[in-house]
N, C-alpha and C positions, 0 to 999 in steps of 0.2 A: 538561507537566502540563495545560496548557490544552486540548490536543488530546484527552486522555482525558475531560475534563469535557464538551467539545462532543460527542464521539462518544456518551458515555453518555446525555446528554440527548436527542440526536436518536434514538438507539436506542430509548429508552423511549417517545418520542412516536410513532415510526413502526411499531414492531413490536407486534402484538396480544399481550396477556398470555399467552394459551395457547401462543404460539409463541416467546416470549422465550428460553426455555432452549435450544431447538434452534438458533435463529438465533445466539444468543450462542456456542454451541459451534462452529458453522461459522465464525463470525468469528474466534474464538480459533485454530482450526485453520489458517485461511488466514494469520493473522498470524504464527504460529510457523513454519509451513512456508515462508512468504515470506522470513523472516529466514534460515532455513537454506539455501534455494535461492539467495538473494542472495549469501551467503557463498561458496557453491560456485562460482557464476558469476563473482563478483568475483575469486576466486583463479585460476580458469581464464583469465580475461581478462588478469590481471596476469602469468600465466606465459607466455601466448602473445605478449603485447605488452609494454608497459612498465608500471611501477607506476601511472602516471596513466591508463592505458586504462580501468579500471573506473569511474573518476570521470567521464571524458568520456562513456562509455556511459550512466551514470546521468543525467548532465545532458541528454543527447539524449533519453532515455526520458521524463524529467520534462517536457521541452519539448513532446514529442508529446502526453503525457497532459494537460498544461495546455491545449494548443490544442484538444483534443477536448472537454474539460470546459468550456471558456470559452463556447462557443456557447449551450448551454442556460442558462448563468448570465446571459447578456445578454438573453435573451428575456423 
């Protein structure tokens, strides 16, 4: 719930009024598409590996994304 509040606040601050509808549509499309793609990828990983393989892959991906995002946050 907090994530939605933070995203909505930042979204309203960063996006100009005239582009808010378009940017919101793209954000929603990416969010829904990402959930579907993640389910497909997770199922494929579980089928080729073990049931824990998707979780290890997600942990590795989150570690990489955090490392990439960390540098600008420290600057």
